Biopython code that builds the backbone (N, CA, C, O; Angstrom):
import numpy as np
from Bio.PDB.StructureBuilder import StructureBuilder

atoms = [
    (1, "MET", "N", (26.460, -65.980, 38.498)),
    (1, "MET", "CA", (26.357, -65.730, 39.913)),
    (1, "MET", "C", (25.944, -66.987, 40.671)),
    (1, "MET", "O", (26.494, -67.282, 41.732)),
    (2, "LEU", "N", (24.987, -67.719, 40.137)),
    (2, "LEU", "CA", (24.536, -68.939, 40.802)),
    (2, "LEU", "C", (25.658, -69.967, 40.866)),
    (2, "LEU", "O", (25.717, -70.773, 41.795)),
    (3, "LYS", "N", (26.544, -69.938, 39.878)),
    (3, "LYS", "CA", (27.664, -70.881, 39.875)),
    (3, "LYS", "C", (28.634, -70.593, 41.016)),
    (3, "LYS", "O", (29.439, -71.452, 41.378)),
    (4, "THR", "N", (28.565, -69.410, 41.576)),
    (4, "THR", "CA", (29.370, -69.080, 42.754)),
    (4, "THR", "C", (28.576, -69.309, 44.032)),
    (4, "THR", "O", (29.089, -69.898, 44.984)),
    (5, "SER", "N", (27.333, -68.852, 44.063)),
    (5, "SER", "CA", (26.554, -68.897, 45.306)),
    (5, "SER", "C", (26.070, -70.295, 45.676)),
    (5, "SER", "O", (26.071, -70.648, 46.855)),
    (6, "LEU", "N", (25.663, -71.087, 44.710)),
    (6, "LEU", "CA", (25.093, -72.404, 45.004)),
    (6, "LEU", "C", (26.098, -73.378, 45.627)),
    (6, "LEU", "O", (25.755, -74.045, 46.604)),
    (7, "PRO", "N", (27.316, -73.487, 45.105)),
    (7, "PRO", "CA", (28.278, -74.395, 45.740)),
    (7, "PRO", "C", (28.611, -74.026, 47.191)),
    (7, "PRO", "O", (29.033, -74.892, 47.959)),
    (8, "LEU", "N", (28.433, -72.776, 47.575)),
    (8, "LEU", "CA", (28.722, -72.354, 48.948)),
    (8, "LEU", "C", (27.767, -72.973, 49.965)),
    (8, "LEU", "O", (28.117, -73.094, 51.138)),
    (9, "VAL", "N", (26.579, -73.363, 49.540)),
    (9, "VAL", "CA", (25.587, -73.926, 50.465)),
    (9, "VAL", "C", (25.277, -75.389, 50.189)),
    (9, "VAL", "O", (24.652, -76.052, 51.017)),
    (10, "TYR", "N", (25.700, -75.899, 49.052)),
    (10, "TYR", "CA", (25.273, -77.230, 48.610)),
    (10, "TYR", "C", (25.555, -78.319, 49.642)),
    (10, "TYR", "O", (24.653, -79.088, 49.975)),
    (11, "ALA", "N", (26.756, -78.405, 50.146)),
    (11, "ALA", "CA", (27.147, -79.513, 51.029)),
    (11, "ALA", "C", (26.316, -79.566, 52.306)),
    (11, "ALA", "O", (26.040, -80.651, 52.816)),
    (12, "ASP", "N", (25.916, -78.415, 52.824)),
    (12, "ASP", "CA", (25.232, -78.376, 54.116)),
    (12, "ASP", "C", (23.718, -78.235, 54.024)),
    (12, "ASP", "O", (23.034, -78.288, 55.046)),
    (13, "ALA", "N", (23.192, -78.060, 52.842)),
    (13, "ALA", "CA", (21.738, -77.940, 52.672)),
    (13, "ALA", "C", (21.111, -79.325, 52.565)),
    (13, "ALA", "O", (21.686, -80.236, 51.971)),
    (14, "ASP", "N", (19.927, -79.470, 53.148)),
    (14, "ASP", "CA", (19.181, -80.723, 53.004)),
    (14, "ASP", "C", (18.493, -80.784, 51.643)),
    (14, "ASP", "O", (18.498, -81.818, 50.974)),
    (15, "GLU", "N", (17.906, -79.663, 51.251)),
    (15, "GLU", "CA", (17.221, -79.540, 49.965)),
    (15, "GLU", "C", (17.510, -78.155, 49.408)),
    (15, "GLU", "O", (17.738, -77.204, 50.156)),
    (16, "ILE", "N", (17.498, -78.058, 48.104)),
    (16, "ILE", "CA", (17.684, -76.776, 47.435)),
    (16, "ILE", "C", (16.609, -76.659, 46.360)),
    (16, "ILE", "O", (16.445, -77.549, 45.525)),
    (17, "PHE", "N", (15.889, -75.556, 46.395)),
    (17, "PHE", "CA", (14.857, -75.284, 45.397)),
    (17, "PHE", "C", (15.318, -74.121, 44.532)),
    (17, "PHE", "O", (15.748, -73.090, 45.047)),
    (18, "LEU", "N", (15.228, -74.287, 43.237)),
    (18, "LEU", "CA", (15.487, -73.201, 42.305)),
    (18, "LEU", "C", (14.160, -72.824, 41.663)),
    (18, "LEU", "O", (13.552, -73.624, 40.952)),
    (19, "ALA", "N", (13.719, -71.598, 41.922)),
    (19, "ALA", "CA", (12.442, -71.125, 41.386)),
    (19, "ALA", "C", (12.694, -70.407, 40.063)),
    (19, "ALA", "O", (13.482, -69.464, 39.991)),
    (20, "ILE", "N", (12.012, -70.870, 39.023)),
    (20, "ILE", "CA", (12.184, -70.312, 37.683)),
    (20, "ILE", "C", (10.800, -70.088, 37.072)),
    (20, "ILE", "O", (9.947, -70.975, 37.095)),
    (21, "ASP", "N", (10.595, -68.899, 36.531)),
    (21, "ASP", "CA", (9.330, -68.630, 35.859)),
    (21, "ASP", "C", (9.207, -69.532, 34.635)),
    (21, "ASP", "O", (10.101, -69.565, 33.789)),
    (22, "TYR", "N", (8.109, -70.254, 34.545)),
    (22, "TYR", "CA", (7.976, -71.245, 33.473)),
    (22, "TYR", "C", (7.878, -70.610, 32.086)),
    (22, "TYR", "O", (8.162, -71.261, 31.080)),
    (23, "GLN", "N", (7.477, -69.340, 32.034)),
    (23, "GLN", "CA", (7.442, -68.644, 30.744)),
    (23, "GLN", "C", (8.696, -67.793, 30.539)),
    (23, "GLN", "O", (8.799, -67.030, 29.578)),
    (24, "ARG", "N", (9.646, -67.942, 31.466)),
    (24, "ARG", "CA", (10.926, -67.219, 31.412)),
    (24, "ARG", "C", (10.700, -65.708, 31.352)),
    (24, "ARG", "O", (11.178, -65.012, 30.457)),
    (25, "ARG", "N", (9.939, -65.233, 32.360)),
    (25, "ARG", "CA", (9.692, -63.795, 32.488)),
    (25, "ARG", "C", (10.215, -63.311, 33.831)),
    (25, "ARG", "O", (10.176, -64.036, 34.824)),
    (26, "THR", "N", (10.699, -62.091, 33.848)),
    (26, "THR", "CA", (11.145, -61.461, 35.083)),
    (26, "THR", "C", (9.930, -60.917, 35.828)),
    (26, "THR", "O", (8.804, -60.997, 35.336)),
    (27, "TRP", "N", (10.162, -60.371, 37.003)),
    (27, "TRP", "CA", (9.063, -59.782, 37.781)),
    (27, "TRP", "C", (8.464, -58.568, 37.078)),
    (27, "TRP", "O", (7.335, -58.178, 37.378)),
    (28, "SER", "N", (9.197, -57.971, 36.157)),
    (28, "SER", "CA", (8.661, -56.836, 35.397)),
    (28, "SER", "C", (8.066, -57.269, 34.061)),
    (28, "SER", "O", (7.589, -56.433, 33.293)),
    (29, "GLY", "N", (8.092, -58.571, 33.779)),
    (29, "GLY", "CA", (7.474, -59.094, 32.570)),
    (29, "GLY", "C", (8.406, -59.233, 31.382)),
    (29, "GLY", "O", (7.981, -59.664, 30.310)),
    (30, "ASN", "N", (9.669, -58.875, 31.554)),
    (30, "ASN", "CA", (10.634, -59.025, 30.464)),
    (30, "ASN", "C", (11.008, -60.492, 30.289)),
    (30, "ASN", "O", (11.054, -61.251, 31.257)),
    (31, "SER", "N", (11.271, -60.878, 29.060)),
    (31, "SER", "CA", (11.653, -62.259, 28.764)),
    (31, "SER", "C", (13.139, -62.473, 29.015)),
    (31, "SER", "O", (13.947, -61.552, 28.887)),
    (32, "PHE", "N", (13.483, -63.705, 29.376)),
    (32, "PHE", "CA", (14.888, -64.086, 29.508)),
    (32, "PHE", "C", (15.042, -65.522, 29.030)),
    (32, "PHE", "O", (14.063, -66.256, 28.894)),
    (33, "GLU", "N", (16.265, -65.902, 28.781)),
    (33, "GLU", "CA", (16.550, -67.262, 28.323)),
    (33, "GLU", "C", (17.447, -67.969, 29.325)),
    (33, "GLU", "O", (18.308, -67.355, 29.955)),
    (34, "LEU", "N", (17.232, -69.249, 29.458)),
    (34, "LEU", "CA", (18.126, -70.103, 30.231)),
    (34, "LEU", "C", (18.689, -71.134, 29.262)),
    (34, "LEU", "O", (17.949, -71.978, 28.757)),
    (35, "PRO", "N", (19.977, -71.073, 29.000)),
    (35, "PRO", "CA", (20.546, -72.030, 28.052)),
    (35, "PRO", "C", (20.543, -73.449, 28.616)),
    (35, "PRO", "O", (20.553, -73.645, 29.831)),
    (36, "ASP", "N", (20.531, -74.423, 27.732)),
    (36, "ASP", "CA", (20.574, -75.824, 28.154)),
    (36, "ASP", "C", (21.789, -76.101, 29.032)),
    (36, "ASP", "O", (21.748, -76.970, 29.903)),
    (37, "GLU", "N", (22.861, -75.365, 28.801)),
    (37, "GLU", "CA", (24.083, -75.521, 29.592)),
    (37, "GLU", "C", (23.807, -75.324, 31.090)),
    (37, "GLU", "O", (24.403, -75.997, 31.930)),
    (38, "PHE", "N", (22.908, -74.405, 31.409)),
    (38, "PHE", "CA", (22.561, -74.158, 32.811)),
    (38, "PHE", "C", (22.017, -75.429, 33.459)),
    (38, "PHE", "O", (22.441, -75.802, 34.553)),
    (39, "PHE", "N", (21.094, -76.081, 32.795)),
    (39, "PHE", "CA", (20.483, -77.287, 33.357)),
    (39, "PHE", "C", (21.477, -78.446, 33.402)),
    (39, "PHE", "O", (21.421, -79.274, 34.311)),
    (40, "ARG", "N", (22.382, -78.512, 32.431)),
    (40, "ARG", "CA", (23.442, -79.536, 32.475)),
    (40, "ARG", "C", (24.353, -79.299, 33.673)),
    (40, "ARG", "O", (24.758, -80.246, 34.347)),
    (41, "TRP", "N", (24.674, -78.036, 33.938)),
    (41, "TRP", "CA", (25.513, -77.699, 35.086)),
    (41, "TRP", "C", (24.830, -78.108, 36.392)),
    (41, "TRP", "O", (25.484, -78.639, 37.290)),
    (42, "ILE", "N", (23.532, -77.869, 36.504)),
    (42, "ILE", "CA", (22.788, -78.265, 37.706)),
    (42, "ILE", "C", (22.882, -79.774, 37.909)),
    (42, "ILE", "O", (23.130, -80.232, 39.024)),
    (43, "VAL", "N", (22.691, -80.538, 36.865)),
    (43, "VAL", "CA", (22.771, -82.002, 36.955)),
    (43, "VAL", "C", (24.166, -82.433, 37.397)),
    (43, "VAL", "O", (24.299, -83.324, 38.236)),
    (44, "GLU", "N", (25.200, -81.815, 36.847)),
    (44, "GLU", "CA", (26.574, -82.151, 37.226)),
    (44, "GLU", "C", (26.854, -81.808, 38.685)),
    (44, "GLU", "O", (27.494, -82.585, 39.393)),
    (45, "LEU", "N", (26.384, -80.668, 39.130)),
    (45, "LEU", "CA", (26.608, -80.238, 40.512)),
    (45, "LEU", "C", (25.840, -81.100, 41.503)),
    (45, "LEU", "O", (26.336, -81.389, 42.591)),
    (46, "ASP", "N", (24.652, -81.505, 41.138)),
    (46, "ASP", "CA", (23.716, -82.137, 42.072)),
    (46, "ASP", "C", (23.965, -83.640, 42.227)),
    (46, "ASP", "O", (23.084, -84.451, 41.941)),
    (47, "HIS", "N", (25.155, -84.002, 42.675)),
    (47, "HIS", "CA", (25.502, -85.416, 42.840)),
    (47, "HIS", "C", (24.778, -86.075, 44.010)),
    (47, "HIS", "O", (24.738, -87.303, 44.099)),
    (48, "GLU", "N", (24.202, -85.269, 44.910)),
    (48, "GLU", "CA", (23.442, -85.824, 46.039)),
    (48, "GLU", "C", (21.928, -85.696, 45.827)),
    (48, "GLU", "O", (21.149, -86.020, 46.724)),
    (49, "HIS", "N", (21.520, -85.238, 44.675)),
    (49, "HIS", "CA", (20.098, -85.111, 44.304)),
    (49, "HIS", "C", (19.309, -84.269, 45.308)),
    (49, "HIS", "O", (18.237, -84.667, 45.762)),
    (50, "LYS", "N", (19.854, -83.112, 45.641)),
    (50, "LYS", "CA", (19.220, -82.181, 46.576)),
    (50, "LYS", "C", (18.425, -81.086, 45.869)),
    (50, "LYS", "O", (17.551, -80.463, 46.473)),
    (51, "ILE", "N", (18.720, -80.852, 44.609)),
    (51, "ILE", "CA", (18.171, -79.692, 43.906)),
    (51, "ILE", "C", (16.857, -80.037, 43.220)),
    (51, "ILE", "O", (16.755, -81.013, 42.476)),
    (52, "GLN", "N", (15.856, -79.209, 43.494)),
    (52, "GLN", "CA", (14.561, -79.335, 42.834)),
    (52, "GLN", "C", (14.307, -78.051, 42.046)),
    (52, "GLN", "O", (14.421, -76.949, 42.581)),
    (53, "ILE", "N", (13.969, -78.205, 40.795)),
    (53, "ILE", "CA", (13.599, -77.061, 39.966)),
    (53, "ILE", "C", (12.098, -76.855, 40.127)),
    (53, "ILE", "O", (11.299, -77.741, 39.822)),
    (54, "TYR", "N", (11.733, -75.680, 40.607)),
    (54, "TYR", "CA", (10.322, -75.340, 40.794)),
    (54, "TYR", "C", (9.957, -74.290, 39.749)),
    (54, "TYR", "O", (10.396, -73.143, 39.832)),
    (55, "GLU", "N", (9.158, -74.684, 38.772)),
    (55, "GLU", "CA", (8.721, -73.761, 37.731)),
    (55, "GLU", "C", (7.253, -73.413, 37.946)),
    (55, "GLU", "O", (6.414, -74.284, 38.174)),
    (56, "ASP", "N", (6.969, -72.126, 37.868)),
    (56, "ASP", "CA", (5.610, -71.641, 38.074)),
    (56, "ASP", "C", (5.485, -70.310, 37.344)),
    (56, "ASP", "O", (6.457, -69.810, 36.778)),
    (57, "ASP", "N", (4.294, -69.744, 37.359)),
    (57, "ASP", "CA", (4.048, -68.438, 36.753)),
    (57, "ASP", "C", (4.249, -67.382, 37.835)),
    (57, "ASP", "O", (3.339, -67.113, 38.619)),
    (58, "PHE", "N", (5.434, -66.786, 37.879)),
    (58, "PHE", "CA", (5.768, -65.827, 38.932)),
    (58, "PHE", "C", (5.506, -64.381, 38.532)),
    (58, "PHE", "O", (5.686, -63.474, 39.345)),
    (59, "TYR", "N", (5.088, -64.157, 37.307)),
    (59, "TYR", "CA", (4.799, -62.800, 36.854)),
    (59, "TYR", "C", (3.295, -62.592, 36.754)),
    (59, "TYR", "O", (2.586, -63.364, 36.108)),
    (60, "ASP", "N", (2.824, -61.538, 37.404)),
    (60, "ASP", "CA", (1.425, -61.136, 37.317)),
    (60, "ASP", "C", (1.413, -59.683, 36.854)),
    (60, "ASP", "O", (1.905, -58.803, 37.561)),
    (61, "LYS", "N", (0.861, -59.429, 35.686)),
    (61, "LYS", "CA", (0.883, -58.081, 35.107)),
    (61, "LYS", "C", (0.155, -57.053, 35.970)),
    (61, "LYS", "O", (0.370, -55.852, 35.803)),
    (62, "ASN", "N", (-0.694, -57.497, 36.880)),
    (62, "ASN", "CA", (-1.441, -56.581, 37.736)),
    (62, "ASN", "C", (-0.675, -56.189, 38.998)),
    (62, "ASN", "O", (-1.162, -55.396, 39.804)),
    (63, "LEU", "N", (0.520, -56.743, 39.166)),
    (63, "LEU", "CA", (1.315, -56.468, 40.359)),
    (63, "LEU", "C", (2.565, -55.672, 40.000)),
    (63, "LEU", "O", (3.026, -55.691, 38.859)),
    (64, "THR", "N", (3.104, -54.975, 40.995)),
    (64, "THR", "CA", (4.370, -54.271, 40.807)),
    (64, "THR", "C", (5.515, -55.280, 40.851)),
    (64, "THR", "O", (5.322, -56.444, 41.204)),
    (65, "VAL", "N", (6.688, -54.822, 40.492)),
    (65, "VAL", "CA", (7.871, -55.682, 40.545)),
    (65, "VAL", "C", (8.066, -56.219, 41.962)),
    (65, "VAL", "O", (8.295, -57.413, 42.153)),
    (66, "LYS", "N", (7.974, -55.343, 42.941)),
    (66, "LYS", "CA", (8.160, -55.753, 44.338)),
    (66, "LYS", "C", (7.088, -56.762, 44.767)),
    (66, "LYS", "O", (7.383, -57.723, 45.476)),
    (67, "GLU", "N", (5.855, -56.538, 44.335)),
    (67, "GLU", "CA", (4.776, -57.473, 44.670)),
    (67, "GLU", "C", (4.995, -58.834, 44.002)),
    (67, "GLU", "O", (4.705, -59.872, 44.597)),
    (68, "ASN", "N", (5.505, -58.829, 42.772)),
    (68, "ASN", "CA", (5.817, -60.096, 42.100)),
    (68, "ASN", "C", (6.965, -60.818, 42.802)),
    (68, "ASN", "O", (6.958, -62.044, 42.903)),
    (69, "ASP", "N", (7.932, -60.073, 43.278)),
    (69, "ASP", "CA", (9.037, -60.647, 44.056)),
    (69, "ASP", "C", (8.482, -61.343, 45.296)),
    (69, "ASP", "O", (8.797, -62.503, 45.561)),
    (70, "THR", "N", (7.660, -60.627, 46.047)),
    (70, "THR", "CA", (7.060, -61.185, 47.263)),
    (70, "THR", "C", (6.189, -62.389, 46.934)),
    (70, "THR", "O", (6.204, -63.388, 47.653)),
    (71, "ARG", "N", (5.440, -62.295, 45.863)),
    (71, "ARG", "CA", (4.570, -63.398, 45.441)),
    (71, "ARG", "C", (5.390, -64.651, 45.150)),
    (71, "ARG", "O", (5.036, -65.747, 45.585)),
    (72, "GLU", "N", (6.485, -64.485, 44.414)),
    (72, "GLU", "CA", (7.337, -65.642, 44.111)),
    (72, "GLU", "C", (7.906, -66.248, 45.390)),
    (72, "GLU", "O", (7.921, -67.470, 45.541)),
    (73, "ARG", "N", (8.368, -65.418, 46.301)),
    (73, "ARG", "CA", (8.926, -65.929, 47.561)),
    (73, "ARG", "C", (7.859, -66.682, 48.366)),
    (73, "ARG", "O", (8.147, -67.720, 48.961)),
    (74, "ASN", "N", (6.648, -66.165, 48.382)),
    (74, "ASN", "CA", (5.566, -66.850, 49.105)),
    (74, "ASN", "C", (5.196, -68.178, 48.442)),
    (74, "ASN", "O", (4.978, -69.175, 49.129)),
    (75, "LEU", "N", (5.126, -68.192, 47.123)),
    (75, "LEU", "CA", (4.845, -69.445, 46.412)),
    (75, "LEU", "C", (5.960, -70.463, 46.647)),
    (75, "LEU", "O", (5.696, -71.649, 46.842)),
    (76, "LEU", "N", (7.194, -69.994, 46.628)),
    (76, "LEU", "CA", (8.326, -70.881, 46.888)),
    (76, "LEU", "C", (8.273, -71.415, 48.313)),
    (76, "LEU", "O", (8.511, -72.601, 48.539)),
    (77, "GLY", "N", (7.964, -70.552, 49.276)),
    (77, "GLY", "CA", (7.837, -70.998, 50.661)),
    (77, "GLY", "C", (6.765, -72.059, 50.813)),
    (77, "GLY", "O", (6.960, -73.045, 51.523)),
    (78, "ALA", "N", (5.644, -71.865, 50.157)),
    (78, "ALA", "CA", (4.568, -72.865, 50.206)),
    (78, "ALA", "C", (5.029, -74.172, 49.576)),
    (78, "ALA", "O", (4.694, -75.251, 50.063)),
    (79, "ARG", "N", (5.788, -74.078, 48.504)),
    (79, "ARG", "CA", (6.293, -75.281, 47.824)),
    (79, "ARG", "C", (7.269, -76.049, 48.725)),
    (79, "ARG", "O", (7.292, -77.280, 48.713)),
    (80, "MET", "N", (8.068, -75.321, 49.502)),
    (80, "MET", "CA", (9.038, -75.962, 50.387)),
    (80, "MET", "C", (8.359, -76.663, 51.553)),
    (80, "MET", "O", (8.932, -77.576, 52.147)),
    (81, "GLY", "N", (7.154, -76.246, 51.882)),
    (81, "GLY", "CA", (6.396, -76.931, 52.923)),
    (81, "GLY", "C", (6.585, -76.330, 54.304)),
    (81, "GLY", "O", (7.453, -75.488, 54.534)),
    (82, "ALA", "N", (5.745, -76.792, 55.207)),
    (82, "ALA", "CA", (5.759, -76.287, 56.579)),
    (82, "ALA", "C", (6.866, -76.957, 57.383)),
    (82, "ALA", "O", (7.303, -78.066, 57.075)),
    (83, "GLY", "N", (7.300, -76.264, 58.407)),
    (83, "GLY", "CA", (8.282, -76.823, 59.329)),
    (83, "GLY", "C", (9.708, -76.656, 58.855)),
    (83, "GLY", "O", (9.969, -76.469, 57.667)),
    (84, "GLY", "N", (10.615, -76.727, 59.788)),
    (84, "GLY", "CA", (12.036, -76.633, 59.473)),
    (84, "GLY", "C", (12.465, -75.213, 59.162)),
    (84, "GLY", "O", (11.682, -74.268, 59.263)),
    (85, "TRP", "N", (13.705, -75.088, 58.788)),
    (85, "TRP", "CA", (14.278, -73.798, 58.429)),
    (85, "TRP", "C", (14.256, -73.643, 56.920)),
    (85, "TRP", "O", (14.695, -74.533, 56.192)),
    (86, "HIS", "N", (13.745, -72.513, 56.448)),
    (86, "HIS", "CA", (13.761, -72.179, 55.026)),
    (86, "HIS", "C", (14.585, -70.912, 54.865)),
    (86, "HIS", "O", (14.225, -69.860, 55.395)),
    (87, "VAL", "N", (15.660, -71.009, 54.153)),
    (87, "VAL", "CA", (16.509, -69.854, 53.893)),
    (87, "VAL", "C", (16.436, -69.564, 52.402)),
    (87, "VAL", "O", (16.830, -70.395, 51.584)),
    (88, "GLN", "N", (15.933, -68.388, 52.048)),
    (88, "GLN", "CA", (15.847, -68.012, 50.638)),
    (88, "GLN", "C", (16.994, -67.061, 50.322)),
    (88, "GLN", "O", (17.154, -66.015, 50.950)),
    (89, "ILE", "N", (17.783, -67.454, 49.335)),
    (89, "ILE", "CA", (18.938, -66.666, 48.921)),
    (89, "ILE", "C", (18.805, -66.392, 47.428)),
    (89, "ILE", "O", (18.605, -67.317, 46.640)),
    (90, "ASP", "N", (18.912, -65.141, 47.043)),
    (90, "ASP", "CA", (18.889, -64.798, 45.621)),
    (90, "ASP", "C", (20.177, -65.282, 44.961)),
    (90, "ASP", "O", (21.198, -65.456, 45.627)),
    (91, "SER", "N", (20.122, -65.495, 43.668)),
    (91, "SER", "CA", (21.285, -66.043, 42.950)),
    (91, "SER", "C", (22.500, -65.123, 43.006)),
    (91, "SER", "O", (23.630, -65.581, 42.830)),
    (92, "ASP", "N", (22.282, -63.839, 43.248)),
    (92, "ASP", "CA", (23.408, -62.910, 43.327)),
    (92, "ASP", "C", (23.847, -62.643, 44.766)),
    (92, "ASP", "O", (24.636, -61.731, 45.012)),
    (93, "GLU", "N", (23.350, -63.417, 45.699)),
    (93, "GLU", "CA", (23.734, -63.291, 47.103)),
    (93, "GLU", "C", (24.588, -64.487, 47.501)),
    (93, "GLU", "O", (24.393, -65.600, 47.011)),
    (94, "TYR", "N", (25.533, -64.240, 48.395)),
    (94, "TYR", "CA", (26.438, -65.292, 48.841)),
    (94, "TYR", "C", (26.310, -65.465, 50.346)),
    (94, "TYR", "O", (26.448, -64.501, 51.098)),
    (95, "PHE", "N", (26.049, -66.677, 50.781)),
    (95, "PHE", "CA", (25.907, -66.976, 52.201)),
    (95, "PHE", "C", (27.299, -67.268, 52.749)),
    (95, "PHE", "O", (27.925, -68.264, 52.386)),
    (96, "VAL", "N", (27.772, -66.394, 53.620)),
    (96, "VAL", "CA", (29.097, -66.555, 54.206)),
    (96, "VAL", "C", (29.023, -67.562, 55.346)),
    (96, "VAL", "O", (28.246, -67.386, 56.284)),
    (97, "ASP", "N", (29.822, -68.606, 55.267)),
    (97, "ASP", "CA", (29.948, -69.649, 56.294)),
    (97, "ASP", "C", (28.606, -70.315, 56.610)),
    (97, "ASP", "O", (28.170, -70.355, 57.760)),
    (98, "PHE", "N", (27.977, -70.825, 55.581)),
    (98, "PHE", "CA", (26.692, -71.509, 55.736)),
    (98, "PHE", "C", (26.811, -72.704, 56.678)),
    (98, "PHE", "O", (25.889, -72.976, 57.446)),
    (99, "SER", "N", (27.929, -73.416, 56.628)),
    (99, "SER", "CA", (28.097, -74.589, 57.498)),
    (99, "SER", "C", (28.048, -74.191, 58.968)),
    (99, "SER", "O", (27.497, -74.934, 59.779)),
    (100, "MET", "N", (28.605, -73.047, 59.333)),
    (100, "MET", "CA", (28.544, -72.572, 60.721)),
    (100, "MET", "C", (27.109, -72.202, 61.086)),
    (100, "MET", "O", (26.665, -72.483, 62.200)),
    (101, "PHE", "N", (26.389, -71.584, 60.177)),
    (101, "PHE", "CA", (24.988, -71.244, 60.409)),
    (101, "PHE", "C", (24.179, -72.505, 60.690)),
    (101, "PHE", "O", (23.402, -72.552, 61.644)),
    (102, "VAL", "N", (24.363, -73.523, 59.860)),
    (102, "VAL", "CA", (23.638, -74.783, 60.030)),
    (102, "VAL", "C", (24.004, -75.428, 61.357)),
    (102, "VAL", "O", (23.130, -75.908, 62.079)),
    (103, "GLU", "N", (25.283, -75.442, 61.679)),
    (103, "GLU", "CA", (25.749, -76.045, 62.931)),
    (103, "GLU", "C", (25.125, -75.354, 64.137)),
    (103, "GLU", "O", (24.675, -76.030, 65.062)),
    (104, "LYS", "N", (25.087, -74.047, 64.150)),
    (104, "LYS", "CA", (24.509, -73.305, 65.280)),
    (104, "LYS", "C", (23.015, -73.551, 65.394)),
    (104, "LYS", "O", (22.498, -73.651, 66.507)),
    (105, "LYS", "N", (22.312, -73.652, 64.284)),
    (105, "LYS", "CA", (20.870, -73.903, 64.337)),
    (105, "LYS", "C", (20.591, -75.301, 64.875)),
    (105, "LYS", "O", (19.633, -75.494, 65.623)),
    (106, "ILE", "N", (21.408, -76.270, 64.508)),
    (106, "ILE", "CA", (21.218, -77.639, 65.009)),
    (106, "ILE", "C", (21.473, -77.690, 66.506)),
    (106, "ILE", "O", (20.722, -78.333, 67.239)),
    (107, "ILE", "N", (22.521, -77.020, 66.969)),
    (107, "ILE", "CA", (22.835, -77.008, 68.401)),
    (107, "ILE", "C", (21.692, -76.385, 69.191)),
    (107, "ILE", "O", (21.329, -76.905, 70.246)),
    (108, "LYS", "N", (21.116, -75.291, 68.715)),
    (108, "LYS", "CA", (20.024, -74.621, 69.428)),
    (108, "LYS", "C", (18.764, -75.476, 69.460)),
    (108, "LYS", "O", (18.012, -75.431, 70.434)),
    (109, "ILE", "N", (18.526, -76.250, 68.412)),
    (109, "ILE", "CA", (17.327, -77.089, 68.369)),
    (109, "ILE", "C", (17.454, -78.262, 69.326)),
    (109, "ILE", "O", (16.481, -78.650, 69.972)),
    (110, "ILE", "N", (18.656, -78.829, 69.419)),
    (110, "ILE", "CA", (18.875, -79.983, 70.301)),
    (110, "ILE", "C", (18.805, -79.504, 71.709)),
    (110, "ILE", "O", (18.960, -80.296, 72.639)),
]
sb = StructureBuilder()
sb.init_structure("model")
sb.init_model(0)
sb.init_chain("A")
sb.init_seg("    ")
for serial, (resi, resn, name, xyz) in enumerate(atoms, 1):
    if name == "N":
        sb.init_residue(resn, " ", resi, " ")
    sb.init_atom(name, np.array(xyz, "f"), 0.0, 1.0, " ", f" {name:<3s}", serial, name[0])
structure = sb.get_structure()
């Protein structure tokens, strides 16, 4: 899914953050694997060096799945820093006409 969604925004994004649980756990605590091929693909795609891999502990056993989701989004937002536009898109979501979105936001700011 990310191989479809990420190229749709790559050209027009200033920075791209990929948040990955450092222990490879989902919000419900299940384990998952990321093959080395995934990271090789990121390097190949990222010819403009826009992509930052942000690894952290996004699973808290004391929280619900939804709370862990919100927690990860908040941690990611803090990592991206204050100011500017932050658009968070899940890997299974596709941003339709991202370049038009960026263009309209720039026009409104100017």
